[in-house]
NUTORKOL-316689 format. One record per residue: residue in three letters; y, x, z of N, C-alpha, C in turn. Coordinates in steps of 0.05 Angstrom, whole numbers, padded with zeros to 5 digits, always signed. Atoms other than C-alpha are relative to their C-alpha. Layout:
BEGIN
alaYXZYXZYXZ...
% end
This chain:
BEGIN
unk-00028+00008-00003+01729+02048+01783+00002-00022+00020unk-00003+00022-00020+01754+02005+01841+00008-00025-00014unk-00006+00026+00012+01760+01931+01827+00027-00011+00008unk-00026+00009-00010+01825+01922+01867+00012+00023+00016unk-00015-00021-00014+01879+01966+01897+00022-00014+00016unk-00024+00009-00015+01928+01951+01953+00019+00023+00000unk-00017-00023+00005+01987+01994+01934+00015+00011+00025unk-00017-00012-00021+02028+02041+01978+00028-00012-00002unk-00027+00012-00001+02096+02014+01999+00020+00019+00013unk-00021-00016-00011+02162+02046+02015+00014-00014+00023unk-00017+00011-00021+02206+02037+02076+00029+00003-00010unk-00028-00003+00006+02281+02026+02071+00012+00022+00018unk-00010-00022-00016+02317+02089+02093+00025+00013-00012unk-00024-00015+00008+02372+02140+02084-00009+00025-00017unk+00005-00025+00015+02378+02202+02039-00013+00021+00019unk+00012-00021-00017+02332+02257+02066+00020+00023+00004unk-00016-00023-00005+02366+02316+02098-00013+00026-00011unk+00014-00023+00012+02313+02365+02073-00006-00006-00029unk+00000+00009+00028+02329+02348+02001-00020+00014-00017unk+00017-00016+00017+02287+02404+01971-00030-00008+00002unk+00027+00009-00004+02223+02372+01998-00006-00027-00012unk+00003+00027+00010+02234+02306+01962+00005-00001-00030unk-00005+00007+00028+02230+02279+01891+00013-00028+00000unk-00014+00026+00002+02272+02220+01868-00007-00014-00027unk+00006+00016+00024+02254+02164+01819+00019-00024+00001unk-00016+00025+00002+02295+02105+01794-00015-00023+00013unk+00012+00024-00011+02282+02042+01833+00002-00022-00021unk+00000+00020+00022+02261+01994+01778+00000-00028+00011unk-00004+00028-00008+02281+01921+01785-00019-00018-00015unk+00020+00016+00015+02217+01887+01764-00023-00009+00018unk+00024+00009-00013+02146+01868+01783-00020+00023+00002unk+00019-00021-00005+02100+01919+01814-00027-00008-00011unk+00026+00007+00012+02033+01923+01778-00018+00025+00000unk+00021-00020+00002+01969+01964+01784-00014-00004-00027unk+00013+00002+00026+01938+01979+01715-00027+00014+00001unk+00027-00011+00001+01862+01988+01710-00006+00003-00030unk+00004-00006+00029+01848+02021+01642-00028+00012-00004unk+00026-00011+00006+01777+02031+01616-00010-00011-00026unk+00012+00007+00025+01743+02031+01548+00020-00016-00018unk-00020+00012+00017+01808+02012+01514+00010-00027+00009unk-00009+00025-00011+01819+01951+01558+00018+00005+00025unk-00018-00002-00023+01874+01940+01610-00002-00026+00017unk-00002+00023-00018+01875+01895+01671+00023+00006+00019unk-00023-00003-00017+01939+01885+01710-00002-00017+00025unk+00002+00013-00026+01939+01868+01784+00027+00001+00014unk-00025+00000-00015+02001+01846+01822-00004+00010+00028unk+00002-00011-00027+02017+01871+01892-00017-00017+00018unk+00016+00018-00017+01985+01810+01924-00027-00007-00012unk+00027+00003+00011+01922+01815+01882-00004-00019-00023unk+00003+00018+00023+01936+01766+01826-00005+00015-00026unk+00005-00012+00027+01910+01781+01756+00024-00008-00018unk-00024+00005+00016+01974+01787+01714-00004+00008-00029unk+00005-00011+00027+01941+01813+01649+00010-00019-00022unk-00006+00019+00021+01951+01749+01609+00030-00002-00005unk-00029+00004+00003+02026+01748+01622+00014+00021-00017unk-00013-00022+00013+02041+01814+01588-00017+00012-00022unk+00019-00009+00021+02000+01821+01523+00010+00026-00014unk-00010-00024+00013+02046+01876+01496-00008+00026+00013unk+00009-00024-00014+02018+01924+01548-00029+00007-00006unk+00028-00005+00006+01947+01920+01521-00005+00027-00014unk+00003-00025+00015+01958+01980+01476-00001+00025+00017unk-00001-00023-00017+01968+02027+01535-00028+00012+00004unk+00027-00010-00005+01893+02032+01550-00012+00013-00024unk+00012-00012+00025+01877+02048+01477+00012+00027-00006unk-00012-00026+00005+01922+02110+01479-00010+00021+00019unk+00008-00019-00021+01886+02144+01537-00024+00017-00007unk+00021-00017+00010+01833+02178+01495-00026-00003+00016unk+00025+00005-00014+01775+02145+01531+00000+00004+00030unk-00001-00005-00029+01798+02164+01601-00001-00027+00015unk+00000+00024-00017+01784+02113+01656+00019+00006+00023unk-00022-00007-00019+01846+02110+01700+00010-00025+00014unk-00015+00020-00014+01883+02069+01752+00028+00010+00004unk-00029-00008-00001+01959+02072+01747+00015-00019+00018unk-00019+00016-00015+02015+02046+01790+00027+00001-00014unk-00025+00001+00014+02080+02023+01760+00014-00027+00004unk-00017+00023-00002+02132+01969+01750+00004-00012-00028unk-00006+00014+00025+02137+01916+01695+00029-00009+00001unk-00029+00006-00001+02210+01909+01676+00009-00012-00027unk-00014+00009+00024+02255+01873+01626+00028+00012+00000unk-00026-00013+00002+02318+01908+01602+00021-00019-00012unk-00022+00016+00012+02385+01875+01589+00012+00014-00024unk-00012-00011+00024+02431+01888+01530+00011+00028+00004unk-00011-00026-00006+02458+01949+01565-00021+00020+00008unk+00022-00018-00007+02390+01979+01578-00006+00002+00029unk+00006+00000-00029+02388+01963+01652-00022-00021+00006unk+00020+00020-00008+02328+01929+01684+00013-00024+00013unk-00012+00025-00010+02342+01856+01700-00022-00018+00009unk+00022+00016-00011+02296+01818+01747+00003-00029-00009unk-00004+00028+00009+02327+01751+01725-00012-00004-00027unk+00012+00002+00027+02306+01764+01653-00031+00001+00001unk+00029-00001-00002+02235+01779+01676-00012-00026+00010unk+00011+00024-00013+02228+01712+01712-00018-00017-00018unk+00017+00017+00016+02202+01671+01653-00027+00013-00006unk+00025-00014+00006+02149+01725+01639-00019-00001+00023unk+00017+00000-00024+02123+01723+01710-00014-00026+00004unk+00010+00026-00006+02110+01649+01708-00013-00014-00024unk+00013+00013+00023+02078+01636+01640-00028-00009+00007unk+00025+00013-00007+02017+01592+01642-00021+00000-00022unk+00019+00001+00023+01984+01603+01574+00003+00026-00016unk-00001-00023+00017+01967+01659+01526+00020-00004-00023unk-00018+00006+00022+02007+01625+01471+00029+00004+00009unk-00027-00003-00010+02070+01623+01514+00005+00030+00006unk-00004-00029-00005+02059+01696+01535+00005+00015-00026unk-00004-00014+00025+02053+01718+01463+00028-00006-00012unk-00027+00007+00010+02117+01681+01444+00021+00015+00015unk-00019-00016-00016+02155+01714+01502-00001+00029-00008unk+00003-00028+00007+02126+01782+01483+00015+00007-00026unk-00014-00005+00026+02156+01774+01413+00030-00002+00003unk-00029+00005-00001+02224+01751+01436+00014+00015+00023unk-00012-00014-00023+02235+01784+01504-00022+00018+00012unk+00022-00018-00009+02185+01842+01512+00007+00014+00026unk-00002-00016-00024+02173+01879+01576-00008+00029-00005unk+00010-00027+00000+02160+01952+01590-00014+00006+00026unk+00014-00008-00024+02111+01982+01639+00009+00029+00006unk-00010-00026-00008+02144+02040+01675-00020+00011+00021unk+00021-00011-00017+02088+02083+01705+00011+00021+00018unk-00010-00021-00018+02102+02124+01767-00022+00013+00017unk+00020-00014-00016+02035+02143+01797-00028-00003-00013unk+00028+00000+00008+01962+02160+01782-00018+00000+00024unk+00016+00003-00024+01910+02137+01832-00029+00007-00004unk+00028-00004+00005+01843+02146+01798-00003+00010-00028unk+00003-00012+00026+01819+02188+01740-00029+00008-00005unk+00027-00007+00008+01750+02189+01708-00020+00004+00023unk+00019-00001-00023+01711+02175+01772+00011+00014+00024unk-00011-00015-00023+01756+02216+01817+00024-00015+00013unk-00022+00011-00015+01801+02186+01871+00020+00022+00005unk-00020-00021-00003+01865+02226+01867+00022-00007+00019unk-00021+00008-00019+01904+02190+01921+00005+00021+00022unk-00004-00021-00020+01893+02249+01968+00015+00025-00011unk-00014-00023+00013+01926+02297+01917+00030-00003+00006unk-00028+00001-00006+01998+02316+01932+00016-00013-00023unk-00017+00014+00019+02053+02276+01897+00007+00018-00024unk-00008-00018+00022+02076+02336+01855-00023+00003-00020unk+00023-00004+00018+02005+02346+01827-00008-00026-00014unk+00006+00025+00013+01994+02272+01814+00020-00005-00023unk-00020+00004+00021+02059+02269+01774-00006+00018-00023unk+00007-00018+00022+02037+02330+01734-00023-00011-00016unk+00023+00012+00014+01970+02298+01718+00008-00025-00016unk-00009+00025+00013+02005+02232+01700+00015+00007-00026unk-00016-00008+00023+02053+02267+01652-00018+00010-00023unk+00018-00009+00020+01995+02300+01616-00017-00022-00012unk+00018+00022+00008+01956+02235+01611+00013-00022-00016unk-00013+00023+00012+02006+02181+01591+00023+00009-00018unk-00022-00005+00018+02050+02188+01530+00017-00025-00004unk-00018+00023+00004+02110+02143+01517-00009-00016-00024unk+00008+00018+00022+02091+02082+01475+00020-00021-00004unk-00019+00021+00006+02124+02020+01448+00008-00018+00024unk-00005+00018-00023+02120+01983+01515-00007+00014+00026unk+00007-00014-00025+02106+02037+01567+00011+00028-00001unk-00009-00027-00003+02131+02103+01593-00004+00009+00029unk+00002-00011-00027+02125+02150+01653+00029+00004+00010unk-00027-00003-00011+02186+02148+01698+00007+00029+00005unk-00008-00027-00006+02226+02211+01708-00001+00005+00030unk+00001-00009-00028+02217+02250+01773+00019+00023+00003unk-00021-00021-00003+02278+02290+01796-00005+00014+00027unk+00005-00016-00024+02267+02346+01846+00026+00007+00013unk-00025-00005-00014+02323+02346+01897+00024-00013-00013unk-00024+00011+00011+02395+02327+01884+00003-00030+00005unk+00000+00028-00005+02388+02259+01916+00027-00013+00001unk-00027+00012-00003+02461+02248+01933+00013-00004-00027unk-00012+00002+00027+02485+02261+01862-00014-00022-00016unk+00015+00020+00015+02430+02218+01833+00007-00028+00009unk-00006+00027-00010+02446+02159+01879+00028-00008-00009unk-00026+00006+00010+02519+02164+01859-00001-00008-00030unk+00002+00006+00029+02499+02163+01785-00013-00028-00003unk+00012+00027+00001+02455+02101+01797+00021-00021+00006unk-00021+00019-00007+02514+02066+01830+00019-00004-00023unk-00018+00002+00022+02559+02082+01772-00012-00015-00024unk+00013+00014+00022+02508+02053+01723-00009-00028+00007unk+00008+00027-00008+02498+01989+01762-00029-00004+00006unk+00029+00002-00006+02426+02005+01781-00004-00007+00029unk+00007+00010-00026+02390+01982+01843-00001+00022+00021unk+00002-00021-00019+02378+02050+01875-00021+00020-00008unk+00020-00020+00004+02326+02105+01882-00024-00004+00019unk+00022-00003-00019+02258+02116+01912-00003+00030+00005unk+00004-00028-00008+02253+02182+01950-00029+00003+00008unk+00028-00004-00006+02182+02210+01953-00004+00029+00009unk+00005-00027-00011+02160+02269+01996-00020+00014-00019unk+00015-00013+00021+02132+02320+01947-00028+00008+00009unk+00027-00008-00010+02073+02341+01991-00017-00023+00008unk+00014+00024-00012+02052+02269+02008-00023-00009-00018unk+00021+00013+00014+01988+02235+01989+00007-00029-00005unk-00004+00028+00005+01983+02163+01963-00015-00015+00022unk+00012+00013-00023+01970+02120+02025-00005-00030-00007unk+00008+00027+00010+01932+02058+02000+00006-00021+00022unk-00004+00023-00017+01956+01993+02031+00019+00004+00023unk-00018-00006-00023+02007+02026+02077+00029+00000-00009unk-00028-00004+00003+02082+02022+02083+00007+00026+00014unk-00001-00027-00011+02097+02095+02092+00028+00012-00003unk-00026-00013+00000+02158+02136+02110+00001+00024-00020unk+00001-00021+00021+02135+02187+02057+00014-00010-00026unk-00015+00011+00022+02168+02139+02007+00023-00016+00013unk-00024+00014-00011+02239+02114+02021+00015-00014-00022unk-00018+00015+00018+02278+02060+01986+00029+00006+00007unk-00028-00006-00003+02350+02082+01977+00016-00021-00016unk-00012+00023+00014+02386+02017+01960+00030+00003-00002unk-00029+00001+00003+02456+02012+01932+00011-00028+00008unk-00008+00028-00006+02460+01936+01938-00021-00013+00018unk+00019+00012-00018+02428+01896+01993-00014-00024-00013unk+00016+00021+00011+02372+01852+01970-00028+00004+00011unk+00027-00002-00009+02302+01836+01994-00014-00027-00005unk+00015+00025+00002+02247+01783+01993+00003-00016+00025unk+00001+00018-00023+02249+01722+02038-00020-00022-00006unk+00019+00023+00002+02201+01664+02051+00015-00026+00003unk-00012+00026-00003+02223+01593+02039-00014-00016+00021unk+00011+00017-00020+02213+01550+02100+00009-00029-00001unk-00010+00027+00003+02253+01489+02078+00023+00000-00020unk-00022+00003+00019+02311+01463+02037+00018-00023+00009unk-00019+00022-00005+02372+01419+02040+00006-00015-00026unk-00005+00016+00024+02387+01363+01992+00027+00008-00013unk-00025-00005+00015+02440+01373+01938+00019-00023+00000unk-00021+00020+00002+02503+01335+01926+00014+00002-00027unk-00014-00001+00026+02545+01318+01865-00019+00003-00023unk+00018-00004+00023+02514+01345+01802-00027+00012+00007unk+00026-00009-00009+02457+01372+01844-00014-00020+00018unk+00012+00020-00018+02440+01307+01878-00029-00005-00005unk+00028+00005+00006+02373+01302+01843-00017+00025+00005unk+00016-00024-00005+02352+01373+01861+00008+00010+00028unk-00006-00011-00026+02361+01419+01921+00029+00010+00001unk-00026-00012-00004+02427+01442+01950-00001+00028+00010unk+00003-00027-00010+02403+01504+01987-00028+00004+00010unk+00025-00008-00011+02340+01540+02006+00004+00010+00029unk-00001-00010-00027+02326+01554+02079-00021+00022+00002unk+00018-00023+00003+02295+01623+02082-00003+00015+00027unk+00005-00016-00024+02266+01670+02134-00018+00024-00006unk+00017-00024+00002+02222+01731+02147-00018+00000+00024unk+00019-00002-00023+02164+01748+02193+00007+00024+00017unk-00004-00023-00018+02173+01791+02254-00028+00012+00007unk+00025-00015-00005+02120+01837+02284-00022-00017+00011unk+00021+00017-00012+02083+01782+02321-00008-00024-00018unk+00007+00021+00020+02078+01738+02258+00016-00025+00002unk-00018+00023-00002+02134+01690+02276+00020+00000-00023unk-00019+00003+00022+02176+01663+02219+00028-00004+00012unk-00028+00001-00010+02250+01676+02236+00019-00011-00021unk-00020+00012+00018+02306+01636+02204+00021+00021-00007unk-00020-00020+00009+02354+01679+02162+00024-00013-00014unk-00024+00012+00012+02401+01628+02131-00006-00018-00024unk+00000+00018+00023+02417+01582+02072+00008+00016-00025unk-00006-00012+00026+02416+01605+02000+00007-00022-00020unk-00008+00023+00016+02456+01557+01956+00012+00007-00027unk-00011-00008+00026+02480+01598+01896-00020+00018-00015unk+00016-00017+00016+02450+01636+01838-00022-00014-00016unk+00021+00015+00014+02406+01581+01809+00008-00009-00028unk-00004+00013+00025+02399+01560+01737-00011-00028+00002unk+00010+00027-00001+02386+01487+01721-00031-00002-00002unk+00030+00001+00001+02313+01499+01699-00013+00010+00026unk+00012-00010-00025+02300+01540+01762+00004-00020+00023unk-00003+00021-00020+02329+01485+01806-00021-00021-00003unk+00021+00020+00004+02282+01435+01775-00028+00010+00007unk+00027-00012-00006+02222+01482+01781-00003+00002+00030unk+00001-00003-00029+02238+01497+01854-00003-00027+00014unk+00001+00027-00012+02248+01423+01870-00029-00011-00001unk+00028+00008+00003+02178+01408+01843-00019+00015+00018unk+00017-00017-00017+02146+01467+01879+00003-00007+00030unk-00005+00006-00028+02178+01450+01945-00010-00028+00008unk+00011+00026-00006+02159+01377+01940-00030+00001+00004unk+00029-00003-00002+02086+01398+01931-00008+00015+00026unk+00007-00016-00023+02090+01444+01992+00010-00013+00026unk-00012+00013-00023+02121+01393+02040-00017-00001+00025unk+00013+00002-00026+02103+01392+02114+00019-00016+00019unk-00017+00017-00016+02129+01347+02170+00018+00015+00020unk-00014-00013-00022+02153+01400+02219+00013+00026-00010unk-00015-00024+00005+02200+01460+02220-00018+00025+00005unk+00017-00024-00005+02162+01527+02210+00014+00023+00014unk-00015-00022-00012+02217+01570+02239-00001+00000+00031unk+00000-00002-00029+02217+01596+02310+00018+00024+00008unk-00010+00027-00008+02267+01588+02340+00010-00016-00024unk-00010+00016+00022+02292+01530+02298+00027+00008-00009unk-00027-00006+00010+02354+01536+02254+00021-00015+00016unk-00021+00014-00014+02422+01513+02279-00003-00030-00003unk+00005+00029-00002+02425+01439+02297+00007-00015-00026unk-00006+00015+00025+02460+01414+02232-00022+00004-00021unk+00021-00005+00019+02407+01448+02190-00026-00014+00009unk+00024+00013-00011+02351+01423+02235+00000-00030-00005unk-00002+00029+00004+02376+01351+02228-00005-00008-00028unk+00000+00008+00028+02380+01351+02152-00020+00015-00017unk+00019-00016+00016+02326+01401+02131-00025-00015-00008unk+00026+00009+00009+02265+01384+02091-00018+00025+00002unk+00016-00024-00008+02207+01430+02112-00024+00003-00019unk+00022-00007+00018+02154+01465+02070-00018+00021+00013unk+00017-00022-00008+02094+01509+02081+00011+00026-00009unk-00014-00025+00007+02121+01580+02082-00018+00018-00017unk+00017-00016+00018+02084+01607+02021+00014+00009-00025unk-00015-00008+00023+02137+01614+01968+00020+00023+00007unk-00017-00024-00006+02173+01682+01965+00021+00002-00022unk-00022-00003+00019+02241+01692+01933+00015+00026+00006unk-00017-00023-00003+02287+01751+01921+00029-00009+00003unk-00027+00008-00006+02357+01746+01949+00018+00024+00003unk-00020-00020-00004+02419+01789+01944+00020-00010+00020unk-00018+00010-00021+02469+01787+02001+00019+00023+00007unk-00021-00020-00007+02531+01822+02028-00008+00016+00025unk+00008-00014-00025+02506+01838+02099-00013-00020+00018unk+00010+00017-00021+02472+01811+02161+00023-00005+00020unk-00020+00006-00020+02518+01775+02210-00011+00008+00028unk+00007-00008-00027+02518+01791+02285-00022-00018+00012unk+00020+00018-00011+02474+01730+02298-00025-00002-00018unk+00025-00003+00015+02421+01751+02247-00002-00018-00024unk+00001+00017+00024+02440+01708+02187+00011+00015-00024unk-00009-00013+00024+02453+01727+02115+00029-00009-00006unk-00027+00006+00009+02526+01732+02092+00001+00001-00030unk-00003+00003+00029+02541+01709+02020-00026+00006-00015unk+00025-00004+00015+02468+01705+01997+00001-00013-00027unk+00002+00011+00027+02452+01692+01924-00029+00003-00010unk+00028+00001+00010+02385+01672+01893-00003+00017-00025unk+00006-00017+00024+02354+01722+01844-00025-00010-00015unk+00024+00010+00014+02286+01692+01830-00024-00002+00019unk+00025+00003-00015+02215+01675+01853-00017+00025-00003unk+00018-00022+00001+02164+01729+01870-00028-00010+00003unk+00028+00008-00002+02093+01709+01853-00017+00023+00008unk+00015-00025-00005+02072+01781+01866+00001+00009+00029unk-00004-00008-00028+02088+01782+01940-00016-00018+00019unk+00014+00015-00021+02046+01761+02000+00021-00009+00021unk-00021+00009-00018+02091+01718+02044-00003+00011+00028unk+00004-00010-00027+02060+01743+02108+00009+00029+00004unk-00009-00028-00001+02084+01814+02091+00030+00002-00003unk-00029-00001+00004+02157+01794+02082+00013+00003+00028unk-00014-00006-00026+02197+01826+02139+00029+00005-00005unk-00028-00007+00003+02269+01840+02152+00002+00030-00004unk-00003-00029+00005+02285+01907+02120+00024+00011+00014unk-00023-00011-00015+02329+01951+02163+00022+00010-00018unk-00023-00013+00013+02398+01971+02141-00001+00029+00008unk+00001-00028-00007+02399+02047+02136+00019+00007+00023unk-00017-00008-00023+02424+02077+02201-00001-00019+00023unk+00002+00020-00022+02406+02016+02243-00030-00007+00004unk+00026+00012-00004+02345+01981+02270+00002-00029-00005unk-00001+00029+00005+02325+01909+02252+00012-00015+00023unk-00013+00016-00020+02368+01859+02289+00027+00012+00009unk-00025-00012-00007+02428+01906+02294+00017+00004-00025
% end
């Protein structure tokens, strides 16, 4: 069994025109995790290689239900709200627990579910070269729904109607997967497409602005950006809403520990931001919702959703708006 996996990633795109050649899955609003299951034990790896096993003790039972099979699974750890919708904000405390005792307490009061959507390895066999349709069939035969895990549904065709249904239910969107495609380890592949209803993506924090009024002791706004193709950190704007008081305090401490004397963005932010900004090493990744990109490449009406410990900051890029190219 491999000791680590770099997962396949999707591109942001539009509904396929050859609908019959694609399958559609719900885009789960959670934390991507690779599950290594052997001899009744499970190990969870985040997208950026962190061991996340301790954080989610309620998922340990999955490995014991596999009848001795040794498998590697790909899926998403999610927390559901009162209406049964995945909620990334509710998952935040679970992603950042620091002890087994705290993880056990959270598991009892706000449990997660592991939504499995792919099979990568089975009893000594690498199945990443097997077509998507066949991997899904093997996965359905292998994993039965349990108290904290299930296999996601795969819908063959009908993407337009499914996307409309997701919109009506307040969901994030769909992932379209080419039915004949293999699993491309470590690649962002056009064989998987993110079909988003609401605009949101990860950004890297490069600095912050001081708060005022009741936020004078914490931050007022995050200064965020993304990396372009040559590895340059581009400024994307200020994010000043969406924070809880505990999260403001946590971010203030984290940013203080990551301070640096100079601005990491190239080119620098607008002059007023440059004059008043506090700069940090660009290693913290956050999820942000926003209305649109402005003509000058800044976020309009951004809102903070949470920190992403499972993302490599150097892989954070500007995701294209369907029907356009980045920067347009």
